[in-house]
All heavy atoms as a GROMACS GRO file, in nm:
protein
  596
    1MET      N    1   5.181  -8.321  -3.549
    1MET     CA    2   5.250  -8.207  -3.494
    1MET      C    3   5.358  -8.164  -3.592
    1MET      O    4   5.426  -8.246  -3.652
    1MET     CB    5   5.311  -8.241  -3.359
    1MET     CG    6   5.378  -8.121  -3.294
    1MET     SD    7   5.449  -8.160  -3.133
    1MET     CE    8   5.301  -8.178  -3.037
    2ALA      N    9   5.375  -8.036  -3.608
    2ALA     CA   10   5.473  -7.982  -3.700
    2ALA      C   11   5.615  -8.004  -3.647
    2ALA      O   12   5.636  -8.022  -3.528
    2ALA     CB   13   5.448  -7.833  -3.721
    3LYS      N   14   5.709  -8.002  -3.740
    3LYS     CA   15   5.849  -8.017  -3.702
    3LYS      C   16   5.893  -7.896  -3.620
    3LYS      O   17   5.869  -7.782  -3.657
    3LYS     CB   18   5.935  -8.027  -3.828
    3LYS     CG   19   6.081  -8.044  -3.799
    3LYS     CD   20   6.160  -8.050  -3.928
    3LYS     CE   21   6.308  -8.055  -3.898
    3LYS     NZ   22   6.387  -8.048  -4.020
    4LYS      N   23   5.958  -7.922  -3.508
    4LYS     CA   24   6.004  -7.813  -3.421
    4LYS      C   25   6.140  -7.765  -3.466
    4LYS      O   26   6.229  -7.843  -3.495
    4LYS     CB   27   6.013  -7.862  -3.276
    4LYS     CG   28   5.880  -7.895  -3.216
    4LYS     CD   29   5.898  -7.937  -3.073
    4LYS     CE   30   5.765  -7.978  -3.014
    4LYS     NZ   31   5.780  -8.024  -2.878
    5SER      N   32   6.156  -7.634  -3.470
    5SER     CA   33   6.284  -7.576  -3.502
    5SER      C   34   6.340  -7.508  -3.378
    5SER      O   35   6.266  -7.475  -3.287
    5SER     CB   36   6.270  -7.474  -3.616
    5SER     OG   37   6.185  -7.370  -3.576
    6LYS      N   38   6.467  -7.491  -3.376
    6LYS     CA   39   6.530  -7.426  -3.261
    6LYS      C   40   6.498  -7.278  -3.260
    6LYS      O   41   6.496  -7.213  -3.364
    6LYS     CB   42   6.681  -7.445  -3.265
    6LYS     CG   43   6.724  -7.585  -3.228
    6LYS     CD   44   6.700  -7.607  -3.082
    6LYS     CE   45   6.755  -7.739  -3.036
    6LYS     NZ   46   6.725  -7.763  -2.898
    7ALA      N   47   6.475  -7.227  -3.143
    7ALA     CA   48   6.455  -7.084  -3.118
    7ALA      C   49   6.344  -7.024  -3.203
    7ALA      O   50   6.246  -7.089  -3.231
    7ALA     CB   51   6.586  -7.012  -3.135
    8TYR      N   52   6.360  -6.899  -3.240
    8TYR     CA   53   6.256  -6.829  -3.313
    8TYR      C   54   6.268  -6.851  -3.463
    8TYR      O   55   6.364  -6.807  -3.526
    8TYR     CB   56   6.262  -6.679  -3.286
    8TYR     CG   57   6.222  -6.640  -3.145
    8TYR    CD1   58   6.304  -6.560  -3.070
    8TYR    CD2   59   6.103  -6.683  -3.091
    8TYR    CE1   60   6.267  -6.521  -2.942
    8TYR    CE2   61   6.066  -6.647  -2.963
    8TYR     CZ   62   6.148  -6.566  -2.889
    8TYR     OH   63   6.113  -6.530  -2.763
    9LEU      N   64   6.173  -6.921  -3.519
    9LEU     CA   65   6.160  -6.940  -3.663
    9LEU      C   66   6.288  -6.990  -3.729
    9LEU      O   67   6.317  -6.960  -3.844
    9LEU     CB   68   6.115  -6.809  -3.730
    9LEU     CG   69   5.986  -6.750  -3.673
    9LEU    CD1   70   5.960  -6.613  -3.735
    9LEU    CD2   71   5.868  -6.841  -3.695
   10GLY      N   72   6.366  -7.068  -3.656
   10GLY     CA   73   6.488  -7.127  -3.710
   10GLY      C   74   6.606  -7.033  -3.719
   10GLY      O   75   6.706  -7.065  -3.783
   11LEU      N   76   6.598  -6.918  -3.654
   11LEU     CA   77   6.709  -6.822  -3.656
   11LEU      C   78   6.824  -6.873  -3.569
   11LEU      O   79   6.807  -6.961  -3.485
   11LEU     CB   80   6.662  -6.686  -3.605
   11LEU     CG   81   6.555  -6.616  -3.687
   11LEU    CD1   82   6.505  -6.492  -3.613
   11LEU    CD2   83   6.609  -6.578  -3.823
   12ASP      N   84   6.942  -6.816  -3.590
   12ASP     CA   85   7.058  -6.852  -3.508
   12ASP      C   86   7.032  -6.821  -3.361
   12ASP      O   87   6.949  -6.737  -3.327
   12ASP     CB   88   7.182  -6.775  -3.553
   12ASP     CG   89   7.230  -6.818  -3.690
   12ASP    OD1   90   7.202  -6.933  -3.727
   12ASP    OD2   91   7.294  -6.736  -3.758
   13TYR      N   92   7.108  -6.888  -3.274
   13TYR     CA   93   7.090  -6.872  -3.130
   13TYR      C   94   7.112  -6.729  -3.084
   13TYR      O   95   7.032  -6.675  -3.007
   13TYR     CB   96   7.183  -6.967  -3.055
   13TYR     CG   97   7.188  -6.940  -2.907
   13TYR    CD1   98   7.077  -6.967  -2.827
   13TYR    CD2   99   7.301  -6.887  -2.847
   13TYR    CE1  100   7.078  -6.942  -2.691
   13TYR    CE2  101   7.304  -6.862  -2.712
   13TYR     CZ  102   7.194  -6.889  -2.634
   13TYR     OH  103   7.196  -6.863  -2.500
   14ILE      N  104   7.217  -6.664  -3.130
   14ILE     CA  105   7.249  -6.528  -3.085
   14ILE      C  106   7.139  -6.431  -3.126
   14ILE      O  107   7.094  -6.348  -3.047
   14ILE     CB  108   7.386  -6.482  -3.141
   14ILE    CG1  109   7.498  -6.571  -3.090
   14ILE    CG2  110   7.413  -6.336  -3.107
   14ILE    CD1  111   7.516  -6.568  -2.940
   15VAL      N  112   7.092  -6.442  -3.251
   15VAL     CA  113   6.984  -6.355  -3.299
   15VAL      C  114   6.857  -6.380  -3.218
   15VAL      O  115   6.789  -6.286  -3.177
   15VAL     CB  116   6.960  -6.378  -3.450
   15VAL    CG1  117   6.840  -6.297  -3.498
   15VAL    CG2  118   7.083  -6.344  -3.530
   16SER      N  119   6.826  -6.505  -3.195
   16SER     CA  120   6.707  -6.539  -3.117
   16SER      C  121   6.717  -6.491  -2.973
   16SER      O  122   6.619  -6.447  -2.915
   16SER     CB  123   6.682  -6.690  -3.120
   16SER     OG  124   6.652  -6.732  -3.249
   17LEU      N  125   6.836  -6.498  -2.915
   17LEU     CA  126   6.855  -6.451  -2.779
   17LEU      C  127   6.834  -6.299  -2.771
   17LEU      O  128   6.768  -6.250  -2.679
   17LEU     CB  129   6.995  -6.487  -2.728
   17LEU     CG  130   7.027  -6.447  -2.585
   17LEU    CD1  131   6.932  -6.517  -2.487
   17LEU    CD2  132   7.171  -6.482  -2.552
   18ILE      N  133   6.885  -6.227  -2.868
   18ILE     CA  134   6.865  -6.081  -2.871
   18ILE      C  135   6.716  -6.050  -2.886
   18ILE      O  136   6.663  -5.961  -2.818
   18ILE     CB  137   6.948  -6.018  -2.984
   18ILE    CG1  138   7.096  -6.028  -2.951
   18ILE    CG2  139   6.907  -5.872  -3.005
   18ILE    CD1  140   7.189  -5.994  -3.066
   19LEU      N  141   6.648  -6.122  -2.972
   19LEU     CA  142   6.504  -6.100  -2.991
   19LEU      C  143   6.426  -6.139  -2.865
   19LEU      O  144   6.323  -6.079  -2.836
   19LEU     CB  145   6.453  -6.179  -3.111
   19LEU     CG  146   6.503  -6.132  -3.247
   19LEU    CD1  147   6.461  -6.230  -3.355
   19LEU    CD2  148   6.457  -5.992  -3.277
   20ALA      N  149   6.474  -6.237  -2.790
   20ALA     CA  150   6.405  -6.280  -2.668
   20ALA      C  151   6.422  -6.179  -2.555
   20ALA      O  152   6.336  -6.170  -2.467
   20ALA     CB  153   6.458  -6.416  -2.623
   21ILE      N  154   6.530  -6.105  -2.556
   21ILE     CA  155   6.554  -6.007  -2.450
   21ILE      C  156   6.457  -5.890  -2.461
   21ILE      O  157   6.411  -5.836  -2.360
   21ILE     CB  158   6.700  -5.958  -2.455
   21ILE    CG1  159   6.792  -6.073  -2.414
   21ILE    CG2  160   6.722  -5.837  -2.366
   21ILE    CD1  161   6.939  -6.045  -2.435
   22ILE      N  162   6.422  -5.852  -2.583
   22ILE     CA  163   6.332  -5.738  -2.606
   22ILE      C  164   6.188  -5.789  -2.596
   22ILE      O  165   6.146  -5.874  -2.674
   22ILE     CB  166   6.358  -5.677  -2.744
   22ILE    CG1  167   6.505  -5.636  -2.757
   22ILE    CG2  168   6.265  -5.557  -2.768
   22ILE    CD1  169   6.548  -5.605  -2.898
   23PRO      N  170   6.110  -5.738  -2.500
   23PRO     CA  171   5.974  -5.792  -2.476
   23PRO      C  172   5.882  -5.786  -2.598
   23PRO      O  173   5.808  -5.882  -2.623
   23PRO     CB  174   5.919  -5.705  -2.364
   23PRO     CG  175   6.039  -5.650  -2.295
   23PRO     CD  176   6.144  -5.637  -2.400
   24VAL      N  177   5.886  -5.680  -2.675
   24VAL     CA  178   5.794  -5.667  -2.789
   24VAL      C  179   5.827  -5.769  -2.897
   24VAL      O  180   5.738  -5.837  -2.950
   24VAL     CB  181   5.798  -5.523  -2.845
   24VAL    CG1  182   5.715  -5.511  -2.970
   24VAL    CG2  183   5.752  -5.424  -2.740
   25THR      N  184   5.955  -5.783  -2.930
   25THR     CA  185   5.993  -5.881  -3.033
   25THR      C  186   5.973  -6.023  -2.982
   25THR      O  187   5.938  -6.112  -3.060
   25THR     CB  188   6.137  -5.860  -3.079
   25THR    OG1  189   6.225  -5.873  -2.968
   25THR    CG2  190   6.155  -5.727  -3.147
   26SER      N  191   5.993  -6.044  -2.854
   26SER     CA  192   5.969  -6.175  -2.796
   26SER      C  193   5.822  -6.213  -2.809
   26SER      O  194   5.789  -6.327  -2.840
   26SER     CB  195   6.012  -6.177  -2.650
   26SER     OG  196   5.981  -6.301  -2.592
   27LEU      N  197   5.734  -6.117  -2.785
   27LEU     CA  198   5.591  -6.142  -2.799
   27LEU      C  199   5.555  -6.176  -2.943
   27LEU      O  200   5.490  -6.277  -2.970
   27LEU     CB  201   5.512  -6.019  -2.753
   27LEU     CG  202   5.361  -6.023  -2.776
   27LEU    CD1  203   5.299  -6.130  -2.687
   27LEU    CD2  204   5.300  -5.888  -2.748
   28ILE      N  205   5.602  -6.096  -3.037
   28ILE     CA  206   5.568  -6.117  -3.178
   28ILE      C  207   5.624  -6.248  -3.230
   28ILE      O  208   5.552  -6.330  -3.288
   28ILE     CB  209   5.619  -5.998  -3.262
   28ILE    CG1  210   5.541  -5.872  -3.226
   28ILE    CG2  211   5.605  -6.028  -3.412
   28ILE    CD1  212   5.600  -5.745  -3.281
   29PHE      N  213   5.753  -6.271  -3.208
   29PHE     CA  214   5.815  -6.393  -3.259
   29PHE      C  215   5.768  -6.517  -3.183
   29PHE      O  216   5.761  -6.626  -3.239
   29PHE     CB  217   5.968  -6.383  -3.255
   29PHE     CG  218   6.024  -6.305  -3.370
   29PHE    CD1  219   6.059  -6.172  -3.354
   29PHE    CD2  220   6.040  -6.363  -3.493
   29PHE    CE1  221   6.110  -6.099  -3.459
   29PHE    CE2  222   6.090  -6.291  -3.600
   29PHE     CZ  223   6.126  -6.159  -3.583
   30GLY      N  224   5.734  -6.501  -3.056
   30GLY     CA  225   5.679  -6.614  -2.980
   30GLY      C  226   5.544  -6.657  -3.034
   30GLY      O  227   5.517  -6.777  -3.048
   31ILE      N  228   5.460  -6.561  -3.068
   31ILE     CA  229   5.330  -6.592  -3.127
   31ILE      C  230   5.348  -6.659  -3.263
   31ILE      O  231   5.286  -6.762  -3.293
   31ILE     CB  232   5.243  -6.466  -3.138
   31ILE    CG1  233   5.203  -6.417  -2.998
   31ILE    CG2  234   5.119  -6.491  -3.223
   31ILE    CD1  235   5.143  -6.279  -2.996
   32LEU      N  236   5.435  -6.601  -3.347
   32LEU     CA  237   5.459  -6.658  -3.480
   32LEU      C  238   5.517  -6.800  -3.472
   32LEU      O  239   5.477  -6.888  -3.549
   32LEU     CB  240   5.554  -6.568  -3.559
   32LEU     CG  241   5.499  -6.432  -3.600
   32LEU    CD1  242   5.609  -6.349  -3.667
   32LEU    CD2  243   5.380  -6.448  -3.692
   33GLN      N  244   5.608  -6.823  -3.376
   33GLN     CA  245   5.667  -6.956  -3.362
   33GLN      C  246   5.564  -7.059  -3.318
   33GLN      O  247   5.560  -7.170  -3.367
   33GLN     CB  248   5.783  -6.953  -3.262
   33GLN     CG  249   5.852  -7.086  -3.243
   33GLN     CD  250   5.920  -7.135  -3.369
   33GLN    OE1  251   5.985  -7.059  -3.438
   33GLN    NE2  252   5.905  -7.262  -3.399
   34ARG      N  253   5.478  -7.020  -3.226
   34ARG     CA  254   5.376  -7.113  -3.178
   34ARG      C  255   5.274  -7.144  -3.287
   34ARG      O  256   5.228  -7.257  -3.299
   34ARG     CB  257   5.311  -7.059  -3.052
   34ARG     CG  258   5.404  -7.081  -2.933
   34ARG     CD  259   5.369  -6.997  -2.813
   34ARG     NE  260   5.460  -7.023  -2.703
   34ARG     CZ  261   5.576  -6.964  -2.685
   34ARG    NH1  262   5.619  -6.876  -2.772
   34ARG    NH2  263   5.650  -6.993  -2.581
   35ILE      N  264   5.241  -7.046  -3.370
   35ILE     CA  265   5.152  -7.071  -3.483
   35ILE      C  266   5.222  -7.163  -3.582
   35ILE      O  267   5.161  -7.257  -3.634
   35ILE     CB  268   5.109  -6.939  -3.548
   35ILE    CG1  269   5.014  -6.864  -3.454
   35ILE    CG2  270   5.042  -6.964  -3.683
   35ILE    CD1  271   4.980  -6.722  -3.499
   36LYS      N  272   5.349  -7.140  -3.608
   36LYS     CA  273   5.427  -7.225  -3.699
   36LYS      C  274   5.433  -7.369  -3.648
   36LYS      O  275   5.425  -7.463  -3.727
   36LYS     CB  276   5.568  -7.170  -3.715
   36LYS     CG  277   5.654  -7.251  -3.807
   36LYS     CD  278   5.795  -7.198  -3.812
   36LYS     CE  279   5.883  -7.295  -3.889
   36LYS     NZ  280   6.023  -7.269  -3.864
   37ASP      N  281   5.446  -7.386  -3.516
   37ASP     CA  282   5.451  -7.520  -3.457
   37ASP      C  283   5.314  -7.587  -3.452
   37ASP      O  284   5.304  -7.704  -3.416
   37ASP     CB  285   5.507  -7.514  -3.315
   37ASP     CG  286   5.656  -7.485  -3.313
   37ASP    OD1  287   5.722  -7.500  -3.418
   37ASP    OD2  288   5.707  -7.448  -3.206
   38GLY      N  289   5.208  -7.512  -3.483
   38GLY     CA  290   5.074  -7.568  -3.480
   38GLY      C  291   5.006  -7.557  -3.345
   38GLY      O  292   4.905  -7.622  -3.322
   39CYS      N  293   5.059  -7.477  -3.257
   39CYS     CA  294   5.003  -7.458  -3.123
   39CYS      C  295   4.921  -7.329  -3.119
   39CYS      O  296   4.962  -7.230  -3.058
   39CYS     CB  297   5.113  -7.455  -3.019
   39CYS     SG  298   5.210  -7.604  -3.012
   40ILE      N  299   4.807  -7.331  -3.184
   40ILE     CA  300   4.723  -7.212  -3.193
   40ILE      C  301   4.673  -7.169  -3.055
   40ILE      O  302   4.670  -7.050  -3.024
   40ILE     CB  303   4.603  -7.237  -3.288
   40ILE    CG1  304   4.653  -7.282  -3.426
   40ILE    CG2  305   4.516  -7.114  -3.299
   40ILE    CD1  306   4.740  -7.183  -3.497
   41VAL      N  307   4.638  -7.264  -2.972
   41VAL     CA  308   4.588  -7.232  -2.838
   41VAL      C  309   4.698  -7.162  -2.757
   41VAL      O  310   4.672  -7.065  -2.687
   41VAL     CB  311   4.539  -7.360  -2.765
   41VAL    CG1  312   4.501  -7.330  -2.622
   41VAL    CG2  313   4.422  -7.421  -2.840
   42ALA      N  314   4.822  -7.211  -2.768
   42ALA     CA  315   4.932  -7.148  -2.696
   42ALA      C  316   4.956  -7.005  -2.746
   42ALA      O  317   4.988  -6.917  -2.668
   42ALA     CB  318   5.060  -7.231  -2.712
   43ALA      N  319   4.937  -6.983  -2.875
   43ALA     CA  320   4.952  -6.847  -2.930
   43ALA      C  321   4.844  -6.755  -2.876
   43ALA      O  322   4.870  -6.640  -2.840
   43ALA     CB  323   4.948  -6.852  -3.082
   44ILE      N  324   4.722  -6.805  -2.868
   44ILE     CA  325   4.610  -6.724  -2.816
   44ILE      C  326   4.632  -6.694  -2.668
   44ILE      O  327   4.611  -6.581  -2.623
   44ILE     CB  328   4.476  -6.795  -2.840
   44ILE    CG1  329   4.447  -6.799  -2.990
   44ILE    CG2  330   4.363  -6.726  -2.765
   44ILE    CD1  331   4.332  -6.886  -3.028
   45ILE      N  332   4.676  -6.793  -2.593
   45ILE     CA  333   4.705  -6.772  -2.451
   45ILE      C  334   4.815  -6.668  -2.435
   45ILE      O  335   4.809  -6.581  -2.349
   45ILE     CB  336   4.744  -6.904  -2.382
   45ILE    CG1  337   4.621  -6.994  -2.371
   45ILE    CG2  338   4.806  -6.880  -2.245
   45ILE    CD1  339   4.652  -7.134  -2.325
   46ARG      N  340   4.915  -6.676  -2.521
   46ARG     CA  341   5.026  -6.581  -2.516
   46ARG      C  342   4.978  -6.438  -2.540
   46ARG      O  343   5.028  -6.344  -2.479
   46ARG     CB  344   5.130  -6.620  -2.620
   46ARG     CG  345   5.239  -6.520  -2.638
   46ARG     CD  346   5.366  -6.577  -2.594
   46ARG     NE  347   5.468  -6.474  -2.607
   46ARG     CZ  348   5.593  -6.496  -2.586
   46ARG    NH1  349   5.632  -6.615  -2.554
   46ARG    NH2  350   5.680  -6.401  -2.595
   47ILE      N  351   4.881  -6.421  -2.628
   47ILE     CA  352   4.830  -6.288  -2.660
   47ILE      C  353   4.748  -6.231  -2.544
   47ILE      O  354   4.768  -6.117  -2.502
   47ILE     CB  355   4.743  -6.291  -2.787
   47ILE    CG1  356   4.829  -6.323  -2.908
   47ILE    CG2  357   4.671  -6.158  -2.807
   47ILE    CD1  358   4.750  -6.354  -3.033
   48PHE      N  359   4.657  -6.311  -2.489
   48PHE     CA  360   4.558  -6.258  -2.396
   48PHE      C  361   4.590  -6.278  -2.248
   48PHE      O  362   4.542  -6.202  -2.165
   48PHE     CB  363   4.420  -6.320  -2.425
   48PHE     CG  364   4.366  -6.276  -2.558
   48PHE    CD1  365   4.356  -6.367  -2.662
   48PHE    CD2  366   4.327  -6.146  -2.578
   48PHE    CE1  367   4.305  -6.326  -2.784
   48PHE    CE2  368   4.276  -6.105  -2.699
   48PHE     CZ  369   4.266  -6.196  -2.803
   49ILE      N  370   4.666  -6.379  -2.214
   49ILE     CA  371   4.686  -6.410  -2.072
   49ILE      C  372   4.834  -6.401  -2.036
   49ILE      O  373   4.913  -6.489  -2.066
   49ILE     CB  374   4.634  -6.552  -2.038
   49ILE    CG1  375   4.488  -6.562  -2.072
   49ILE    CG2  376   4.658  -6.584  -1.892
   49ILE    CD1  377   4.431  -6.701  -2.056
   50GLY      N  378   4.870  -6.297  -1.970
   50GLY     CA  379   5.002  -6.284  -1.911
   50GLY      C  380   5.119  -6.302  -2.004
   50GLY      O  381   5.203  -6.387  -1.978
   51TRP      N  382   5.126  -6.224  -2.112
   51TRP     CA  383   5.236  -6.242  -2.205
   51TRP      C  384   5.370  -6.214  -2.138
   51TRP      O  385   5.473  -6.264  -2.181
   51TRP     CB  386   5.217  -6.158  -2.330
   51TRP     CG  387   5.218  -6.009  -2.307
   51TRP    CD1  388   5.111  -5.932  -2.278
   51TRP    CD2  389   5.330  -5.924  -2.309
   51TRP    NE1  390   5.150  -5.802  -2.262
   51TRP    CE2  391   5.285  -5.793  -2.281
   51TRP    CE3  392   5.466  -5.943  -2.332
   51TRP    CZ2  393   5.370  -5.684  -2.275
   51TRP    CZ3  394   5.550  -5.833  -2.326
   51TRP    CH2  395   5.502  -5.706  -2.299
   52ASN      N  396   5.373  -6.136  -2.030
   52ASN     CA  397   5.500  -6.108  -1.962
   52ASN      C  398   5.554  -6.232  -1.891
   52ASN      O  399   5.675  -6.249  -1.880
   52ASN     CB  400   5.487  -5.991  -1.866
   52ASN     CG  401   5.377  -6.009  -1.765
   52ASN    OD1  402   5.302  -6.106  -1.772
   52ASN    ND2  403   5.367  -5.917  -1.672
   53ILE      N  404   5.467  -6.319  -1.844
   53ILE     CA  405   5.512  -6.445  -1.782
   53ILE      C  406   5.578  -6.533  -1.888
   53ILE      O  407   5.683  -6.592  -1.865
   53ILE     CB  408   5.394  -6.518  -1.715
   53ILE    CG1  409   5.341  -6.436  -1.598
   53ILE    CG2  410   5.434  -6.658  -1.671
   53ILE    CD1  411   5.210  -6.485  -1.542
   54TRP      N  412   5.517  -6.540  -2.006
   54TRP     CA  413   5.574  -6.620  -2.114
   54TRP      C  414   5.706  -6.561  -2.162
   54TRP      O  415   5.795  -6.633  -2.204
   54TRP     CB  416   5.476  -6.633  -2.230
   54TRP     CG  417   5.353  -6.706  -2.192
   54TRP    CD1  418   5.228  -6.656  -2.179
   54TRP    CD2  419   5.343  -6.844  -2.155
   54TRP    NE1  420   5.141  -6.753  -2.137
   54TRP    CE2  421   5.208  -6.869  -2.122
   54TRP    CE3  422   5.433  -6.949  -2.147
   54TRP    CZ2  423   5.163  -6.994  -2.082
   54TRP    CZ3  424   5.388  -7.073  -2.108
   54TRP    CH2  425   5.255  -7.095  -2.076
   55TRP      N  426   5.719  -6.428  -2.155
   55TRP     CA  427   5.844  -6.363  -2.194
   55TRP      C  428   5.957  -6.408  -2.102
   55TRP      O  429   6.066  -6.442  -2.149
   55TRP     CB  430   5.828  -6.210  -2.189
   55TRP     CG  431   5.956  -6.135  -2.205
   55TRP    CD1  432   6.038  -6.137  -2.315
   55TRP    CD2  433   6.019  -6.052  -2.109
   55TRP    NE1  434   6.148  -6.056  -2.291
   55TRP    CE2  435   6.138  -6.003  -2.167
   55TRP    CE3  436   5.985  -6.010  -1.981
   55TRP    CZ2  437   6.223  -5.916  -2.099
   55TRP    CZ3  438   6.071  -5.924  -1.915
   55TRP    CH2  439   6.188  -5.878  -1.975
   56ILE      N  440   5.931  -6.411  -1.973
   56ILE     CA  441   6.033  -6.455  -1.878
   56ILE      C  442   6.067  -6.602  -1.898
   56ILE      O  443   6.184  -6.641  -1.897
   56ILE     CB  444   5.986  -6.427  -1.733
   56ILE    CG1  445   5.979  -6.277  -1.709
   56ILE    CG2  446   6.078  -6.493  -1.631
   56ILE    CD1  447   5.910  -6.236  -1.582
   57LEU      N  448   5.965  -6.686  -1.920
   57LEU     CA  449   5.990  -6.828  -1.945
   57LEU      C  450   6.070  -6.849  -2.073
   57LEU      O  451   6.162  -6.932  -2.077
   57LEU     CB  452   5.858  -6.905  -1.952
   57LEU     CG  453   5.784  -6.921  -1.820
   57LEU    CD1  454   5.648  -6.984  -1.844
   57LEU    CD2  455   5.864  -7.005  -1.723
   58ASP      N  456   6.035  -6.776  -2.179
   58ASP     CA  457   6.110  -6.786  -2.304
   58ASP      C  458   6.256  -6.745  -2.284
   58ASP      O  459   6.347  -6.810  -2.334
   58ASP     CB  460   6.049  -6.698  -2.412
   58ASP     CG  461   5.934  -6.763  -2.485
   58ASP    OD1  462   5.913  -6.885  -2.465
   58ASP    OD2  463   5.866  -6.694  -2.562
   59LEU      N  464   6.277  -6.638  -2.210
   59LEU     CA  465   6.412  -6.588  -2.187
   59LEU      C  466   6.496  -6.689  -2.107
   59LEU      O  467   6.610  -6.719  -2.144
   59LEU     CB  468   6.407  -6.454  -2.114
   59LEU     CG  469   6.536  -6.376  -2.102
   59LEU    CD1  470   6.595  -6.349  -2.239
   59LEU    CD2  471   6.512  -6.246  -2.028
   60ILE      N  472   6.438  -6.744  -2.002
   60ILE     CA  473   6.510  -6.844  -1.921
   60ILE      C  474   6.541  -6.969  -2.004
   60ILE      O  475   6.653  -7.020  -2.002
   60ILE     CB  476   6.429  -6.880  -1.795
   60ILE    CG1  477   6.425  -6.761  -1.699
   60ILE    CG2  478   6.487  -7.003  -1.725
   60ILE    CD1  479   6.328  -6.776  -1.585
   61CYS      N  480   6.442  -7.017  -2.079
   61CYS     CA  481   6.464  -7.136  -2.161
   61CYS      C  482   6.563  -7.110  -2.274
   61CYS      O  483   6.639  -7.199  -2.310
   61CYS     CB  484   6.332  -7.186  -2.218
   61CYS     SG  485   6.227  -7.261  -2.093
   62MET      N  486   6.562  -6.989  -2.328
   62MET     CA  487   6.656  -6.955  -2.434
   62MET      C  488   6.799  -6.960  -2.382
   62MET      O  489   6.889  -7.010  -2.449
   62MET     CB  490   6.625  -6.815  -2.489
   62MET     CG  491   6.708  -6.775  -2.607
   62MET     SD  492   6.670  -6.864  -2.756
   62MET     CE  493   6.511  -6.796  -2.794
   63ILE      N  494   6.820  -6.914  -2.260
   63ILE     CA  495   6.954  -6.915  -2.202
   63ILE      C  496   6.996  -7.057  -2.163
   63ILE      O  497   7.107  -7.099  -2.191
   63ILE     CB  498   6.960  -6.820  -2.081
   63ILE    CG1  499   6.944  -6.675  -2.128
   63ILE    CG2  500   7.090  -6.838  -2.003
   63ILE    CD1  501   6.920  -6.575  -2.017
   64LEU      N  502   6.905  -7.134  -2.102
   64LEU     CA  503   6.941  -7.266  -2.052
   64LEU      C  504   6.937  -7.376  -2.158
   64LEU      O  505   7.025  -7.461  -2.163
   64LEU     CB  506   6.849  -7.304  -1.936
   64LEU     CG  507   6.857  -7.215  -1.811
   64LEU    CD1  508   6.757  -7.261  -1.707
   64LEU    CD2  509   6.998  -7.213  -1.756
   65LYS      N  510   6.830  -7.376  -2.241
   65LYS     CA  511   6.811  -7.484  -2.338
   65LYS      C  512   6.842  -7.444  -2.482
   65LYS      O  513   6.838  -7.529  -2.570
   65LYS     CB  514   6.666  -7.533  -2.335
   65LYS     CG  515   6.624  -7.599  -2.208
   65LYS     CD  516   6.482  -7.655  -2.208
   65LYS     CE  517   6.396  -7.620  -2.325
   65LYS     NZ  518   6.262  -7.676  -2.321
   66LYS      N  519   6.866  -7.314  -2.505
   66LYS     CA  520   6.887  -7.259  -2.640
   66LYS      C  521   6.765  -7.282  -2.728
   66LYS      O  522   6.775  -7.306  -2.847
   66LYS     CB  523   7.013  -7.316  -2.704
   66LYS     CG  524   7.138  -7.279  -2.629
   66LYS     CD  525   7.260  -7.322  -2.702
   66LYS     CE  526   7.383  -7.277  -2.623
   66LYS     NZ  527   7.505  -7.310  -2.690
   67ASP      N  528   6.649  -7.278  -2.668
   67ASP     CA  529   6.522  -7.292  -2.740
   67ASP      C  530   6.415  -7.222  -2.657
   67ASP      O  531   6.434  -7.201  -2.538
   67ASP     CB  532   6.487  -7.439  -2.757
   67ASP     CG  533   6.382  -7.464  -2.864
   67ASP    OD1  534   6.342  -7.366  -2.932
   67ASP    OD2  535   6.342  -7.578  -2.882
   68ILE      N  536   6.302  -7.187  -2.720
   68ILE     CA  537   6.197  -7.119  -2.645
   68ILE      C  538   6.119  -7.218  -2.561
   68ILE      O  539   6.127  -7.339  -2.580
   68ILE     CB  540   6.103  -7.040  -2.738
   68ILE    CG1  541   6.031  -7.132  -2.834
   68ILE    CG2  542   6.177  -6.930  -2.810
   68ILE    CD1  543   5.922  -7.062  -2.915
   69PHE      N  544   6.042  -7.165  -2.466
   69PHE     CA  545   5.960  -7.246  -2.377
   69PHE      C  546   5.848  -7.311  -2.456
   69PHE      O  547   5.776  -7.245  -2.528
   69PHE     CB  548   5.902  -7.160  -2.265
   69PHE     CG  549   5.809  -7.233  -2.174
   69PHE    CD1  550   5.858  -7.325  -2.083
   69PHE    CD2  551   5.674  -7.213  -2.181
   69PHE    CE1  552   5.774  -7.392  -1.998
   69PHE    CE2  553   5.587  -7.280  -2.097
   69PHE     CZ  554   5.638  -7.370  -2.006
   70ARG      N  555   5.836  -7.441  -2.446
   70ARG     CA  556   5.729  -7.515  -2.512
   70ARG      C  557   5.654  -7.593  -2.404
   70ARG      O  558   5.713  -7.671  -2.331
   70ARG     CB  559   5.784  -7.608  -2.618
   70ARG     CG  560   5.858  -7.535  -2.726
   70ARG     CD  561   5.907  -7.631  -2.831
   70ARG     NE  562   6.009  -7.574  -2.915
   70ARG     CZ  563   5.984  -7.494  -3.017
   70ARG    NH1  564   5.862  -7.462  -3.047
   70ARG    NH2  565   6.083  -7.448  -3.090
   71VAL      N  566   5.525  -7.573  -2.398
   71VAL     CA  567   5.442  -7.634  -2.294
   71VAL      C  568   5.448  -7.786  -2.303
   71VAL      O  569   5.454  -7.855  -2.202
   71VAL     CB  570   5.296  -7.586  -2.308
   71VAL    CG1  571   5.208  -7.654  -2.206
   71VAL    CG2  572   5.290  -7.435  -2.290
   72LEU      N  573   5.452  -7.842  -2.422
   72LEU     CA  574   5.451  -7.987  -2.438
   72LEU      C  575   5.584  -8.053  -2.406
   72LEU      O  576   5.593  -8.174  -2.396
   72LEU     CB  577   5.411  -8.023  -2.582
   72LEU     CG  578   5.271  -7.974  -2.622
   72LEU    CD1  579   5.246  -8.006  -2.768
   72LEU    CD2  580   5.165  -8.036  -2.535
   73ASP      N  581   5.690  -7.975  -2.387
   73ASP     CA  582   5.823  -8.031  -2.357
   73ASP      C  583   5.847  -8.048  -2.208
   73ASP      O  584   5.953  -8.091  -2.167
   73ASP     CB  585   5.933  -7.942  -2.413
   73ASP     CG  586   5.944  -7.953  -2.564
   73ASP    OD1  587   5.879  -8.044  -2.619
   73ASP    OD2  588   6.013  -7.872  -2.624
   74ILE      N  589   5.750  -8.013  -2.123
   74ILE     CA  590   5.769  -8.021  -1.979
   74ILE      C  591   5.783  -8.164  -1.935
   74ILE      O  592   5.719  -8.252  -1.977
   74ILE     CB  593   5.653  -7.953  -1.904
   74ILE    CG1  594   5.652  -7.804  -1.940
   74ILE    CG2  595   5.666  -7.972  -1.754
   74ILE    CD1  596   5.538  -7.729  -1.879
   0.00000   0.00000   0.00000
């Protein structure tokens, strides 16, 4: 498994939070982060199945944990 970085592509928390609030950037950076982490299946699921649900989960996790939602961290 690849090394996990905080938030989107290792960006600062404030920048990542702003990107997480905007649905389009959250979708793009969420897909890129999951591909970077080696979670290709999660990236594909994010694209095709309910990306708005993942947007809400990312936003909640960004505020509470200062990191995006990761399925394997549950």
